[in-house]
C-alpha positions as CSV (number, residue, x, y, z in Angstrom):
1,M,-0.3,-0.3,-0.6
2,N,1.3,3.5,-0.5
3,N,1.2,5.8,1.6
4,E,3.0,8.6,0.6
5,Q,1.9,11.8,1.1
6,T,0.1,13.5,-1.9
7,G,-0.7,17.6,-2.5
8,I,-2.1,20.1,-5.0
9,I,0.0,21.4,-7.5
10,F,-1.1,23.8,-10.2
11,G,1.9,24.0,-12.9
12,I,5.0,22.7,-13.4
13,Q,8.1,24.7,-15.6
14,H,10.3,23.7,-17.0
15,F,13.4,25.8,-18.8
16,S,12.8,28.5,-15.9
17,I,15.8,31.0,-15.7
18,D,13.6,33.4,-13.5
19,D,13.2,31.8,-10.2
20,G,17.0,30.6,-9.0
21,P,20.4,30.2,-10.5
22,G,20.7,28.5,-13.3
23,I,17.9,26.6,-15.1
24,R,15.4,25.3,-12.9
25,T,12.4,23.4,-12.9
26,T,9.3,25.4,-11.0
27,V,6.5,23.6,-9.3
28,F,3.9,25.8,-8.3
29,L,1.7,24.5,-5.1
30,K,-1.6,25.4,-4.9
31,G,-2.9,27.5,-1.5
32,C,-1.8,31.1,-0.3
33,N,-1.8,32.2,2.6
34,M,-2.1,36.0,1.8
35,S,-4.0,37.8,-1.1
36,C,-1.7,40.3,-2.9
37,K,-3.7,42.8,-5.1
38,W,-0.8,42.6,-7.5
39,C,-0.1,38.5,-7.7
40,H,0.4,37.1,-11.5
41,N,-0.6,33.7,-10.1
42,P,-4.6,34.0,-8.5
43,E,-5.1,30.5,-9.0
44,S,-2.8,30.1,-6.7
45,F,-4.8,31.7,-3.9
46,S,-7.6,28.7,-3.1
47,P,-5.8,25.1,-2.0
48,D,-8.0,23.9,-4.3
49,I,-8.5,22.3,-7.6
50,E,-10.6,25.5,-9.6
51,L,-12.8,25.5,-12.5
52,M,-11.4,28.4,-15.3
53,F,-13.6,29.8,-18.3
54,W,-12.2,31.1,-21.1
55,E,-14.9,32.9,-22.5
56,N,-13.2,33.9,-26.2
57,R,-13.3,30.0,-26.6
58,C,-16.8,29.3,-25.6
59,T,-19.4,28.2,-28.5
60,K,-22.5,28.5,-26.4
61,C,-23.3,24.8,-27.1
62,G,-24.9,24.4,-23.7
63,I,-23.1,21.0,-23.0
64,C,-21.9,21.9,-20.1
65,E,-25.3,23.2,-18.9
66,T,-26.9,19.8,-20.0
67,V,-24.5,17.6,-18.0
68,C,-23.4,19.7,-14.7
69,A,-26.0,18.1,-11.8
70,F,-25.6,21.1,-9.5
71,G,-26.2,24.1,-12.5
72,V,-23.5,25.6,-12.1
73,H,-23.6,26.7,-15.5
74,R,-26.2,28.5,-17.6
75,F,-27.2,30.8,-20.4
76,I,-29.0,33.9,-20.2
77,N,-29.7,36.0,-23.3
78,G,-26.6,34.4,-25.0
79,K,-24.3,34.7,-22.3
80,H,-22.6,32.0,-20.5
81,M,-23.1,32.4,-16.7
82,I,-21.2,30.5,-14.3
83,D,-22.7,30.1,-10.1
84,R,-19.2,28.9,-8.5
85,S,-20.3,28.9,-5.3
86,R,-22.3,25.3,-6.6
87,C,-19.3,23.9,-8.1
88,I,-17.7,20.6,-6.4
89,R,-15.0,20.3,-9.1
90,C,-15.6,17.0,-10.4
91,G,-14.8,18.0,-13.8
92,D,-17.4,16.6,-15.4
93,C,-18.5,19.9,-17.4
94,V,-14.6,20.1,-18.0
95,K,-14.5,16.7,-19.8
96,A,-17.7,17.6,-21.9
97,C,-16.7,20.9,-23.2
98,P,-15.9,20.4,-26.8
99,A,-14.4,23.9,-27.3
100,E,-11.8,23.3,-24.3
101,A,-13.5,27.1,-23.0
102,L,-13.8,25.0,-19.6
103,T,-10.5,23.8,-17.7
104,Q,-9.7,22.7,-14.1
105,S,-6.6,24.8,-12.4
106,G,-4.8,21.8,-10.2
107,W,-4.6,18.1,-10.0
108,E,-3.6,15.9,-7.1
109,T,0.4,14.1,-7.2
110,T,3.0,13.2,-5.1
111,P,6.2,13.9,-4.2
112,S,8.1,11.7,-6.3
113,T,6.0,12.0,-9.7
114,V,7.5,15.5,-9.1
115,I,10.9,14.1,-8.8
116,E,10.5,11.9,-11.7
117,D,9.4,15.1,-14.2
118,A,12.3,17.0,-13.4
119,K,15.1,14.3,-13.2
120,R,13.9,14.8,-17.3
121,D,16.6,17.7,-17.2
122,M,19.2,16.8,-14.8
123,R,21.7,17.6,-17.9
124,Y,20.5,21.0,-17.7
125,Y,20.7,21.4,-14.2
126,R,24.4,20.6,-13.9
127,E,25.2,22.4,-17.1
128,S,23.9,25.6,-15.7
129,S,24.1,25.2,-11.4
130,G,20.6,24.5,-12.0
131,G,17.8,22.8,-9.8
132,M,14.0,23.0,-8.9
133,T,12.0,26.0,-7.5
134,L,9.2,25.1,-5.1
135,S,6.8,28.3,-5.8
136,G,3.1,29.1,-5.9
137,G,1.2,30.6,-3.9
138,E,2.6,29.6,-1.2
139,P,4.5,26.6,-0.7
140,M,4.7,26.1,2.7
141,C,0.7,26.3,2.9
142,Q,1.3,22.3,2.4
143,P,4.7,21.7,4.5
144,D,4.8,18.1,4.6
145,F,4.3,17.6,0.9
146,A,7.0,20.3,-0.3
147,V,9.3,18.7,2.1
148,G,9.0,15.5,1.0
149,I,9.4,16.9,-2.4
150,A,13.0,18.7,-0.9
151,K,13.9,15.6,0.6
152,L,14.0,13.3,-2.5
153,A,15.6,16.0,-4.8
154,Q,18.3,15.9,-2.3
155,E,18.7,12.1,-2.6
156,A,18.2,12.3,-6.3
157,G,21.0,15.0,-6.5
158,I,18.4,17.9,-7.1
159,S,19.5,21.9,-5.9
160,I,16.4,23.3,-4.2
161,A,15.1,26.6,-3.8
162,I,12.3,28.0,-2.1
163,E,10.0,30.7,-3.2
164,T,8.3,31.9,-0.1
165,N,6.8,35.3,1.2
166,G,8.3,34.8,4.8
167,R,5.0,34.5,6.4
168,V,4.3,30.8,7.6
169,P,5.2,29.1,11.1
170,F,8.9,29.1,11.9
171,G,8.5,25.2,12.2
172,A,7.8,24.8,8.5
173,Y,11.3,26.8,7.5
174,T,12.9,24.3,10.2
175,A,11.5,20.8,8.5
176,I,12.7,21.7,5.0
177,L,15.6,24.1,5.6
178,P,17.9,20.9,5.7
179,Y,17.0,19.6,2.2
180,T,17.3,23.2,0.8
181,D,20.0,25.2,-0.8
182,L,18.2,28.9,-0.9
183,L,15.6,30.4,0.1
184,L,13.6,33.4,-1.9
185,I,11.5,35.8,0.2
186,D,9.2,38.0,-1.4
187,Y,9.5,41.0,0.3
188,K,6.6,43.4,-0.9
189,I,5.7,46.4,1.4
190,T,7.8,48.2,4.2
191,D,4.8,50.0,5.9
192,P,3.2,47.4,8.2
193,K,-0.3,49.5,7.1
194,R,0.0,48.8,4.2
195,H,1.4,45.5,4.3
196,I,-1.9,44.8,5.7
197,D,-4.2,46.9,3.4
198,L,-3.0,45.1,0.1
199,T,-1.4,41.7,1.2
200,G,-4.3,41.2,4.1
201,T,-1.6,40.5,6.4
202,S,1.0,41.9,8.7
203,N,4.4,42.0,8.0
204,K,5.7,41.4,11.8
205,A,6.4,37.6,11.2
206,I,7.9,38.4,8.2
207,H,10.8,40.4,9.7
208,D,10.8,38.0,12.9
209,N,11.3,34.7,9.9
210,I,14.3,36.5,8.5
211,K,15.9,37.6,11.4
212,K,16.0,33.6,12.7
213,L,16.4,32.3,9.1
214,D,19.7,34.3,9.1
215,K,20.7,33.1,12.7
216,A,19.7,29.4,11.5
217,G,22.4,30.0,8.1
218,A,20.1,29.8,5.4
219,N,21.2,31.6,2.1
220,I,18.1,34.2,1.1
221,V,17.7,36.1,-1.8
222,L,14.9,39.2,-0.9
223,R,12.4,39.2,-4.3
224,C,10.9,42.2,-4.4
225,P,7.9,42.9,-6.6
226,V,7.7,46.6,-7.4
227,I,4.3,48.1,-8.2
228,P,3.8,51.6,-9.4
229,G,2.1,53.9,-7.4
230,V,2.5,51.0,-4.8
231,N,5.3,50.5,-3.4
232,D,7.8,52.4,-5.7
233,N,8.7,54.7,-3.0
234,E,12.1,55.7,-1.2
235,A,11.6,54.3,2.1
236,H,10.6,50.8,0.7
237,F,13.7,51.1,-1.2
238,K,15.8,52.2,1.4
239,A,14.3,49.4,3.6
240,I,15.2,46.8,1.1
241,A,18.9,48.0,1.2
242,E,19.2,47.8,5.2
243,L,18.3,44.4,5.3
244,T,20.7,43.5,2.7
245,Q,23.1,45.1,5.0
246,K,21.8,43.7,8.4
247,Y,22.0,40.4,7.7
248,G,25.3,38.4,7.1
249,H,22.9,35.1,5.1
250,I,21.0,37.7,2.8
251,L,22.9,37.3,-0.5
252,G,20.8,40.1,-2.2
253,F,17.9,41.9,-3.8
254,E,16.3,40.7,-6.8
255,L,14.0,43.3,-8.3
256,M,10.5,41.7,-9.7
257,P,8.5,44.8,-12.2
258,Y,5.0,44.0,-11.8
259,H,3.4,42.9,-15.0
260,K,-0.6,42.2,-16.0
261,F,0.0,38.4,-16.3
262,G,-2.2,37.6,-13.5
263,T,-5.3,39.8,-14.9
264,A,-6.5,37.1,-17.7
265,K,-6.2,34.4,-15.0
266,A,-8.0,36.5,-12.6
267,D,-10.9,36.8,-15.0
268,R,-10.6,32.8,-16.0
269,L,-11.4,32.6,-12.3
270,G,-13.9,34.7,-11.5
271,I,-11.8,37.1,-9.5
272,E,-11.8,40.8,-9.6
273,M,-8.4,42.0,-9.6
274,P,-7.2,45.6,-10.0
275,V,-4.6,45.9,-12.9
276,Y,-1.7,48.3,-12.4
277,R,0.8,50.3,-15.2
278,E,3.4,48.3,-16.2
279,P,6.9,49.9,-15.9
280,E,8.8,50.9,-18.6
281,A,12.5,49.4,-18.5
282,E,14.0,52.7,-17.8
283,E,11.7,53.3,-14.4
284,T,13.1,50.1,-13.4
285,A,16.4,50.8,-13.7
286,A,15.6,53.7,-11.4
287,W,14.6,51.7,-9.3
288,R,17.5,49.7,-8.8
289,E,19.7,52.4,-8.7
290,T,18.0,53.8,-5.7
291,I,18.8,50.3,-3.9
292,L,22.4,50.5,-4.8
293,R,22.8,54.3,-3.8
294,F,21.1,53.1,-0.1
295,G,23.9,50.4,-0.1
296,G,22.0,47.7,-1.3
297,V,23.6,45.0,-2.2
298,E,22.2,43.1,-6.0
299,W,21.9,39.1,-5.7
300,S,23.9,37.6,-8.6
301,E,23.9,34.0,-9.2
302,L,27.3,34.5,-10.1
303,S,28.3,36.2,-6.5
């Protein structure tokens, strides 16, 4: 009998070059303990498998309404209406849709299945000093599953990085650190009140965990999403710089300029999200220079 831990993921991206050093396989775990207004993976908010609707593909054939026993789908005045509160995520409508206008975000899997998939890229990991990154959402919202993947990765000789918001119980980090080479901590907003307003949570635990992780000797990179009009201010940039100076195990910062990729996915999930302005390259360069001017240490995988 196989008692292996299972978890729910919503994607595996091979040949990723933006989620840690080298060429990587990024595994996206479902579930998050924040609700950032600018999130580019809104399908990660819920820990459950979700229904996605691609309106531009829908031919309004009505088959989904026929096969759904729970009244999720209705066609009113030629418009496809979805009552997601009725959905039990059985997938019957997804299987029946001839136009593939209905899909499911997320599937259940095991650590060993994830690792077998990743092993196909071993050659690229070796040649580029790459490996696997666990992302999300917040991968540590599925702590046992994440540890299971990291442990098997270590046994297979695959380097592991964890992309995390830094706001889970410290015990979860303690459990996974023996199998982890790098923590990519998203440092979002310095001002405590605005952090609550824009992510739904306090940032106090994040600062506490950074301090504890540094003391534990964990290698940390601050990944800093910057959204015009939200956190593109000198006080935040100065705080980023000061953190890179304060803690010896913070290897540096990395800027992540806002993009709109998440808004289309939010529409398919029936989630309303604000749309911000995408910054110009010159703007991003000026942000970087400001942090460096304050004495910030920039992370480079070559350093």
